[in-house]
PyMOL commands that place a pseudoatom at each C-alpha (Angstrom):
pseudoatom trace, name=CA, resn=UNK, resi=1, chain=A, elem=C, hetatm=0, pos=[85.147, 78.884, 78.305]
pseudoatom trace, name=CA, resn=UNK, resi=2, chain=A, elem=C, hetatm=0, pos=[83.482, 81.400, 80.827]
pseudoatom trace, name=CA, resn=UNK, resi=3, chain=A, elem=C, hetatm=0, pos=[84.303, 79.648, 84.296]
pseudoatom trace, name=CA, resn=UNK, resi=4, chain=A, elem=C, hetatm=0, pos=[88.076, 79.574, 83.134]
pseudoatom trace, name=CA, resn=UNK, resi=5, chain=A, elem=C, hetatm=0, pos=[88.010, 83.396, 81.903]
pseudoatom trace, name=CA, resn=UNK, resi=6, chain=A, elem=C, hetatm=0, pos=[86.288, 84.437, 85.444]
pseudoatom trace, name=CA, resn=UNK, resi=7, chain=A, elem=C, hetatm=0, pos=[88.961, 82.703, 87.004]
pseudoatom trace, name=CA, resn=UNK, resi=8, chain=A, elem=C, hetatm=0, pos=[91.583, 84.620, 85.131]
pseudoatom trace, name=CA, resn=UNK, resi=9, chain=A, elem=C, hetatm=0, pos=[89.746, 88.101, 85.662]
pseudoatom trace, name=CA, resn=UNK, resi=10, chain=A, elem=C, hetatm=0, pos=[89.517, 87.372, 89.409]
pseudoatom trace, name=CA, resn=UNK, resi=11, chain=A, elem=C, hetatm=0, pos=[93.571, 86.261, 89.701]
pseudoatom trace, name=CA, resn=UNK, resi=12, chain=A, elem=C, hetatm=0, pos=[94.456, 89.379, 87.585]
pseudoatom trace, name=CA, resn=UNK, resi=13, chain=A, elem=C, hetatm=0, pos=[91.993, 91.399, 90.097]
pseudoatom trace, name=CA, resn=UNK, resi=14, chain=A, elem=C, hetatm=0, pos=[93.608, 90.091, 93.274]
pseudoatom trace, name=CA, resn=UNK, resi=15, chain=A, elem=C, hetatm=0, pos=[97.176, 91.089, 91.950]
pseudoatom trace, name=CA, resn=UNK, resi=16, chain=A, elem=C, hetatm=0, pos=[95.833, 94.462, 90.854]
pseudoatom trace, name=CA, resn=UNK, resi=17, chain=A, elem=C, hetatm=0, pos=[94.092, 94.634, 94.483]
pseudoatom trace, name=CA, resn=UNK, resi=18, chain=A, elem=C, hetatm=0, pos=[97.033, 93.462, 96.433]
pseudoatom trace, name=CA, resn=UNK, resi=19, chain=A, elem=C, hetatm=0, pos=[99.871, 96.208, 94.563]
pseudoatom trace, name=CA, resn=UNK, resi=20, chain=A, elem=C, hetatm=0, pos=[96.871, 98.975, 95.329]
pseudoatom trace, name=CA, resn=UNK, resi=21, chain=A, elem=C, hetatm=0, pos=[97.068, 97.687, 99.211]
pseudoatom trace, name=CA, resn=UNK, resi=22, chain=A, elem=C, hetatm=0, pos=[100.870, 98.026, 99.155]
pseudoatom trace, name=CA, resn=UNK, resi=23, chain=A, elem=C, hetatm=0, pos=[100.845, 101.073, 97.105]
pseudoatom trace, name=CA, resn=UNK, resi=24, chain=A, elem=C, hetatm=0, pos=[98.187, 102.964, 99.492]
pseudoatom trace, name=CA, resn=UNK, resi=25, chain=A, elem=C, hetatm=0, pos=[100.126, 101.984, 102.698]
pseudoatom trace, name=CA, resn=UNK, resi=26, chain=A, elem=C, hetatm=0, pos=[103.308, 103.451, 100.815]
pseudoatom trace, name=CA, resn=UNK, resi=27, chain=A, elem=C, hetatm=0, pos=[101.299, 106.614, 100.115]
pseudoatom trace, name=CA, resn=UNK, resi=28, chain=A, elem=C, hetatm=0, pos=[100.047, 107.225, 103.443]
pseudoatom trace, name=CA, resn=UNK, resi=29, chain=A, elem=C, hetatm=0, pos=[103.226, 106.385, 105.398]
pseudoatom trace, name=CA, resn=UNK, resi=30, chain=A, elem=C, hetatm=0, pos=[104.690, 108.828, 102.992]
pseudoatom trace, name=CA, resn=UNK, resi=31, chain=A, elem=C, hetatm=0, pos=[102.034, 111.544, 103.706]
pseudoatom trace, name=CA, resn=UNK, resi=32, chain=A, elem=C, hetatm=0, pos=[102.773, 111.216, 107.382]
pseudoatom trace, name=CA, resn=UNK, resi=33, chain=A, elem=C, hetatm=0, pos=[106.360, 111.564, 107.274]
pseudoatom trace, name=CA, resn=UNK, resi=34, chain=A, elem=C, hetatm=0, pos=[105.811, 114.703, 105.235]
pseudoatom trace, name=CA, resn=UNK, resi=35, chain=A, elem=C, hetatm=0, pos=[103.517, 115.957, 107.422]
pseudoatom trace, name=CA, resn=UNK, resi=36, chain=A, elem=C, hetatm=0, pos=[106.022, 115.881, 110.406]
pseudoatom trace, name=CA, resn=UNK, resi=37, chain=A, elem=C, hetatm=0, pos=[108.889, 117.543, 108.194]
pseudoatom trace, name=CA, resn=UNK, resi=38, chain=A, elem=C, hetatm=0, pos=[106.694, 120.199, 106.732]
pseudoatom trace, name=CA, resn=UNK, resi=39, chain=A, elem=C, hetatm=0, pos=[105.182, 121.238, 109.970]
pseudoatom trace, name=CA, resn=UNK, resi=40, chain=A, elem=C, hetatm=0, pos=[101.783, 120.050, 108.896]
pseudoatom trace, name=CA, resn=UNK, resi=41, chain=A, elem=C, hetatm=0, pos=[98.925, 118.823, 111.316]
pseudoatom trace, name=CA, resn=UNK, resi=42, chain=A, elem=C, hetatm=0, pos=[95.415, 116.890, 110.402]
pseudoatom trace, name=CA, resn=UNK, resi=43, chain=A, elem=C, hetatm=0, pos=[92.217, 119.367, 110.889]
pseudoatom trace, name=CA, resn=UNK, resi=44, chain=A, elem=C, hetatm=0, pos=[90.542, 116.413, 111.804]
pseudoatom trace, name=CA, resn=UNK, resi=45, chain=A, elem=C, hetatm=0, pos=[92.492, 113.394, 112.114]
pseudoatom trace, name=CA, resn=UNK, resi=46, chain=A, elem=C, hetatm=0, pos=[89.177, 111.020, 112.488]
pseudoatom trace, name=CA, resn=UNK, resi=47, chain=A, elem=C, hetatm=0, pos=[88.094, 112.026, 108.807]
pseudoatom trace, name=CA, resn=UNK, resi=48, chain=A, elem=C, hetatm=0, pos=[89.228, 110.229, 106.009]
pseudoatom trace, name=CA, resn=UNK, resi=49, chain=A, elem=C, hetatm=0, pos=[90.401, 113.114, 103.349]
pseudoatom trace, name=CA, resn=UNK, resi=50, chain=A, elem=C, hetatm=0, pos=[91.313, 115.210, 106.471]
pseudoatom trace, name=CA, resn=UNK, resi=51, chain=A, elem=C, hetatm=0, pos=[92.753, 118.998, 105.421]
pseudoatom trace, name=CA, resn=UNK, resi=52, chain=A, elem=C, hetatm=0, pos=[96.285, 119.580, 106.430]
pseudoatom trace, name=CA, resn=UNK, resi=53, chain=A, elem=C, hetatm=0, pos=[97.055, 122.800, 108.208]
pseudoatom trace, name=CA, resn=UNK, resi=54, chain=A, elem=C, hetatm=0, pos=[100.029, 124.183, 109.938]
pseudoatom trace, name=CA, resn=UNK, resi=55, chain=A, elem=C, hetatm=0, pos=[100.947, 122.597, 112.903]
pseudoatom trace, name=CA, resn=UNK, resi=56, chain=A, elem=C, hetatm=0, pos=[101.066, 124.507, 115.970]
pseudoatom trace, name=CA, resn=UNK, resi=57, chain=A, elem=C, hetatm=0, pos=[104.535, 126.403, 116.712]
pseudoatom trace, name=CA, resn=UNK, resi=58, chain=A, elem=C, hetatm=0, pos=[106.974, 125.207, 119.593]
pseudoatom trace, name=CA, resn=UNK, resi=59, chain=A, elem=C, hetatm=0, pos=[107.519, 127.725, 122.183]
pseudoatom trace, name=CA, resn=UNK, resi=60, chain=A, elem=C, hetatm=0, pos=[110.366, 129.636, 122.198]
pseudoatom trace, name=CA, resn=UNK, resi=61, chain=A, elem=C, hetatm=0, pos=[112.138, 128.081, 125.063]
pseudoatom trace, name=CA, resn=UNK, resi=62, chain=A, elem=C, hetatm=0, pos=[111.487, 124.678, 123.709]
pseudoatom trace, name=CA, resn=UNK, resi=63, chain=A, elem=C, hetatm=0, pos=[113.473, 125.946, 120.233]
pseudoatom trace, name=CA, resn=UNK, resi=64, chain=A, elem=C, hetatm=0, pos=[115.836, 127.125, 122.546]
pseudoatom trace, name=CA, resn=UNK, resi=65, chain=A, elem=C, hetatm=0, pos=[116.435, 123.598, 124.473]
pseudoatom trace, name=CA, resn=UNK, resi=66, chain=A, elem=C, hetatm=0, pos=[116.238, 121.625, 121.257]
pseudoatom trace, name=CA, resn=UNK, resi=67, chain=A, elem=C, hetatm=0, pos=[118.634, 124.141, 120.057]
pseudoatom trace, name=CA, resn=UNK, resi=68, chain=A, elem=C, hetatm=0, pos=[121.138, 123.377, 123.326]
pseudoatom trace, name=CA, resn=UNK, resi=69, chain=A, elem=C, hetatm=0, pos=[120.648, 119.769, 122.888]
pseudoatom trace, name=CA, resn=UNK, resi=70, chain=A, elem=C, hetatm=0, pos=[122.059, 119.882, 119.213]
pseudoatom trace, name=CA, resn=UNK, resi=71, chain=A, elem=C, hetatm=0, pos=[118.180, 119.062, 117.689]
pseudoatom trace, name=CA, resn=UNK, resi=72, chain=A, elem=C, hetatm=0, pos=[119.123, 118.906, 113.742]
pseudoatom trace, name=CA, resn=UNK, resi=73, chain=A, elem=C, hetatm=0, pos=[115.461, 120.265, 113.752]
pseudoatom trace, name=CA, resn=UNK, resi=74, chain=A, elem=C, hetatm=0, pos=[115.056, 123.047, 116.600]
pseudoatom trace, name=CA, resn=UNK, resi=75, chain=A, elem=C, hetatm=0, pos=[111.871, 124.693, 115.668]
pseudoatom trace, name=CA, resn=UNK, resi=76, chain=A, elem=C, hetatm=0, pos=[110.277, 121.631, 113.945]
pseudoatom trace, name=CA, resn=UNK, resi=77, chain=A, elem=C, hetatm=0, pos=[107.319, 120.182, 116.185]
pseudoatom trace, name=CA, resn=UNK, resi=78, chain=A, elem=C, hetatm=0, pos=[107.446, 116.508, 117.113]
pseudoatom trace, name=CA, resn=UNK, resi=79, chain=A, elem=C, hetatm=0, pos=[110.655, 116.140, 115.510]
pseudoatom trace, name=CA, resn=UNK, resi=80, chain=A, elem=C, hetatm=0, pos=[114.296, 115.746, 117.232]
pseudoatom trace, name=CA, resn=UNK, resi=81, chain=A, elem=C, hetatm=0, pos=[116.421, 113.404, 116.076]
pseudoatom trace, name=CA, resn=UNK, resi=82, chain=A, elem=C, hetatm=0, pos=[114.168, 111.800, 113.411]
pseudoatom trace, name=CA, resn=UNK, resi=83, chain=A, elem=C, hetatm=0, pos=[113.867, 108.482, 114.958]
pseudoatom trace, name=CA, resn=UNK, resi=84, chain=A, elem=C, hetatm=0, pos=[110.018, 108.791, 115.089]
pseudoatom trace, name=CA, resn=UNK, resi=85, chain=A, elem=C, hetatm=0, pos=[109.680, 109.968, 111.529]
pseudoatom trace, name=CA, resn=UNK, resi=86, chain=A, elem=C, hetatm=0, pos=[111.883, 107.085, 110.547]
pseudoatom trace, name=CA, resn=UNK, resi=87, chain=A, elem=C, hetatm=0, pos=[109.835, 104.450, 112.683]
pseudoatom trace, name=CA, resn=UNK, resi=88, chain=A, elem=C, hetatm=0, pos=[106.844, 105.134, 110.748]
pseudoatom trace, name=CA, resn=UNK, resi=89, chain=A, elem=C, hetatm=0, pos=[106.541, 101.939, 108.230]
pseudoatom trace, name=CA, resn=UNK, resi=90, chain=A, elem=C, hetatm=0, pos=[104.056, 100.627, 105.911]
pseudoatom trace, name=CA, resn=UNK, resi=91, chain=A, elem=C, hetatm=0, pos=[103.896, 96.923, 106.828]
pseudoatom trace, name=CA, resn=UNK, resi=92, chain=A, elem=C, hetatm=0, pos=[102.101, 94.126, 104.406]
pseudoatom trace, name=CA, resn=UNK, resi=93, chain=A, elem=C, hetatm=0, pos=[99.988, 92.147, 106.742]
pseudoatom trace, name=CA, resn=UNK, resi=94, chain=A, elem=C, hetatm=0, pos=[98.964, 89.408, 104.331]
pseudoatom trace, name=CA, resn=UNK, resi=95, chain=A, elem=C, hetatm=0, pos=[98.419, 89.879, 100.368]
pseudoatom trace, name=CA, resn=UNK, resi=96, chain=A, elem=C, hetatm=0, pos=[95.105, 92.389, 100.483]
pseudoatom trace, name=CA, resn=UNK, resi=97, chain=A, elem=C, hetatm=0, pos=[96.123, 93.704, 104.345]
pseudoatom trace, name=CA, resn=UNK, resi=98, chain=A, elem=C, hetatm=0, pos=[98.453, 96.560, 105.097]
pseudoatom trace, name=CA, resn=UNK, resi=99, chain=A, elem=C, hetatm=0, pos=[99.029, 98.920, 108.037]
pseudoatom trace, name=CA, resn=UNK, resi=100, chain=A, elem=C, hetatm=0, pos=[101.277, 102.138, 108.559]
pseudoatom trace, name=CA, resn=UNK, resi=101, chain=A, elem=C, hetatm=0, pos=[102.029, 102.466, 112.103]
pseudoatom trace, name=CA, resn=UNK, resi=102, chain=A, elem=C, hetatm=0, pos=[104.830, 103.278, 114.243]
pseudoatom trace, name=CA, resn=UNK, resi=103, chain=A, elem=C, hetatm=0, pos=[107.477, 100.142, 114.329]
pseudoatom trace, name=CA, resn=UNK, resi=104, chain=A, elem=C, hetatm=0, pos=[109.834, 101.743, 116.918]
pseudoatom trace, name=CA, resn=UNK, resi=105, chain=A, elem=C, hetatm=0, pos=[108.590, 100.324, 120.272]
pseudoatom trace, name=CA, resn=UNK, resi=106, chain=A, elem=C, hetatm=0, pos=[110.557, 103.399, 121.843]
pseudoatom trace, name=CA, resn=UNK, resi=107, chain=A, elem=C, hetatm=0, pos=[108.843, 106.197, 119.806]
pseudoatom trace, name=CA, resn=UNK, resi=108, chain=A, elem=C, hetatm=0, pos=[105.133, 104.541, 120.153]
pseudoatom trace, name=CA, resn=UNK, resi=109, chain=A, elem=C, hetatm=0, pos=[104.204, 106.676, 123.498]
pseudoatom trace, name=CA, resn=UNK, resi=110, chain=A, elem=C, hetatm=0, pos=[105.919, 109.881, 122.105]
pseudoatom trace, name=CA, resn=UNK, resi=111, chain=A, elem=C, hetatm=0, pos=[104.050, 109.326, 118.676]
pseudoatom trace, name=CA, resn=UNK, resi=112, chain=A, elem=C, hetatm=0, pos=[100.701, 109.367, 121.069]
pseudoatom trace, name=CA, resn=UNK, resi=113, chain=A, elem=C, hetatm=0, pos=[101.835, 112.313, 123.294]
pseudoatom trace, name=CA, resn=UNK, resi=114, chain=A, elem=C, hetatm=0, pos=[102.631, 114.501, 119.858]
pseudoatom trace, name=CA, resn=UNK, resi=115, chain=A, elem=C, hetatm=0, pos=[99.285, 113.078, 118.319]
pseudoatom trace, name=CA, resn=UNK, resi=116, chain=A, elem=C, hetatm=0, pos=[96.851, 113.187, 121.058]
pseudoatom trace, name=CA, resn=UNK, resi=117, chain=A, elem=C, hetatm=0, pos=[98.933, 115.977, 123.041]
pseudoatom trace, name=CA, resn=UNK, resi=118, chain=A, elem=C, hetatm=0, pos=[99.320, 116.123, 126.945]
pseudoatom trace, name=CA, resn=UNK, resi=119, chain=A, elem=C, hetatm=0, pos=[98.995, 118.605, 129.802]
pseudoatom trace, name=CA, resn=UNK, resi=120, chain=A, elem=C, hetatm=0, pos=[102.322, 120.249, 128.802]
pseudoatom trace, name=CA, resn=UNK, resi=121, chain=A, elem=C, hetatm=0, pos=[102.227, 119.672, 124.777]
pseudoatom trace, name=CA, resn=UNK, resi=122, chain=A, elem=C, hetatm=0, pos=[99.484, 120.528, 122.362]
pseudoatom trace, name=CA, resn=UNK, resi=123, chain=A, elem=C, hetatm=0, pos=[98.204, 118.173, 120.256]
pseudoatom trace, name=CA, resn=UNK, resi=124, chain=A, elem=C, hetatm=0, pos=[99.356, 118.074, 116.718]
pseudoatom trace, name=CA, resn=UNK, resi=125, chain=A, elem=C, hetatm=0, pos=[97.593, 115.382, 115.012]
pseudoatom trace, name=CA, resn=UNK, resi=126, chain=A, elem=C, hetatm=0, pos=[99.235, 113.491, 112.061]
pseudoatom trace, name=CA, resn=UNK, resi=127, chain=A, elem=C, hetatm=0, pos=[98.325, 109.832, 111.778]
pseudoatom trace, name=CA, resn=UNK, resi=128, chain=A, elem=C, hetatm=0, pos=[95.454, 109.617, 109.524]
pseudoatom trace, name=CA, resn=UNK, resi=129, chain=A, elem=C, hetatm=0, pos=[94.508, 109.890, 105.826]
pseudoatom trace, name=CA, resn=UNK, resi=130, chain=A, elem=C, hetatm=0, pos=[94.948, 113.372, 104.456]
pseudoatom trace, name=CA, resn=UNK, resi=131, chain=A, elem=C, hetatm=0, pos=[93.107, 115.203, 101.571]
pseudoatom trace, name=CA, resn=UNK, resi=132, chain=A, elem=C, hetatm=0, pos=[96.496, 114.686, 99.453]
pseudoatom trace, name=CA, resn=UNK, resi=133, chain=A, elem=C, hetatm=0, pos=[96.839, 110.935, 100.647]
pseudoatom trace, name=CA, resn=UNK, resi=134, chain=A, elem=C, hetatm=0, pos=[93.394, 110.161, 99.542]
pseudoatom trace, name=CA, resn=UNK, resi=135, chain=A, elem=C, hetatm=0, pos=[94.069, 111.898, 96.069]
pseudoatom trace, name=CA, resn=UNK, resi=136, chain=A, elem=C, hetatm=0, pos=[96.948, 110.186, 95.651]
pseudoatom trace, name=CA, resn=UNK, resi=137, chain=A, elem=C, hetatm=0, pos=[95.393, 106.982, 96.370]
pseudoatom trace, name=CA, resn=UNK, resi=138, chain=A, elem=C, hetatm=0, pos=[92.398, 107.873, 93.661]
pseudoatom trace, name=CA, resn=UNK, resi=139, chain=A, elem=C, hetatm=0, pos=[94.850, 108.244, 91.173]
pseudoatom trace, name=CA, resn=UNK, resi=140, chain=A, elem=C, hetatm=0, pos=[96.713, 105.063, 91.890]
pseudoatom trace, name=CA, resn=UNK, resi=141, chain=A, elem=C, hetatm=0, pos=[93.319, 103.004, 91.711]
pseudoatom trace, name=CA, resn=UNK, resi=142, chain=A, elem=C, hetatm=0, pos=[92.682, 104.688, 88.195]
pseudoatom trace, name=CA, resn=UNK, resi=143, chain=A, elem=C, hetatm=0, pos=[95.967, 103.770, 86.818]
pseudoatom trace, name=CA, resn=UNK, resi=144, chain=A, elem=C, hetatm=0, pos=[95.757, 100.245, 88.512]
pseudoatom trace, name=CA, resn=UNK, resi=145, chain=A, elem=C, hetatm=0, pos=[92.294, 99.787, 86.504]
pseudoatom trace, name=CA, resn=UNK, resi=146, chain=A, elem=C, hetatm=0, pos=[93.299, 101.035, 83.384]
pseudoatom trace, name=CA, resn=UNK, resi=147, chain=A, elem=C, hetatm=0, pos=[96.622, 98.407, 83.660]
pseudoatom trace, name=CA, resn=UNK, resi=148, chain=A, elem=C, hetatm=0, pos=[93.967, 95.707, 84.852]
pseudoatom trace, name=CA, resn=UNK, resi=149, chain=A, elem=C, hetatm=0, pos=[91.516, 96.754, 81.797]
pseudoatom trace, name=CA, resn=UNK, resi=150, chain=A, elem=C, hetatm=0, pos=[94.554, 96.576, 79.283]
pseudoatom trace, name=CA, resn=UNK, resi=151, chain=A, elem=C, hetatm=0, pos=[95.287, 93.257, 80.094]
pseudoatom trace, name=CA, resn=UNK, resi=152, chain=A, elem=C, hetatm=0, pos=[91.729, 92.069, 78.878]
for i in range(1, 152): cmd.bond("trace and resi %d" % i, "trace and resi %d" % (i + 1))
show_as sticks, trace
zoom trace
């Protein structure tokens, strides 16, 4: 009987783990997209739980160029057409593994230029796990634990 209960508990736990992985990836994806639109960047992209701060603003000449081009977002750093933001996707690799990455091949280099900077573009890091996303993930873990416990 104890062996059967362990198997049931393990199966339930794995189902919840899969939901946590998928949910956490979606939270990170949405947080990255929000950072792009809200003109924010990570203070330390190498640190999980990095604080968001205002992104370095665009130069007036860049805003003027984007306006002339007809950009919907002329003063928003890192956003011109919105394609790079739309390409940030959460992809399930397996039942317990997901990744958040730029999925549009023509935008991968642009995302890197924006995140790390170039000689002409200041770094405006946005790829990582912010404190906001980490807090949401912790809430997701708590909710899943509550649901899992209720199943027993």
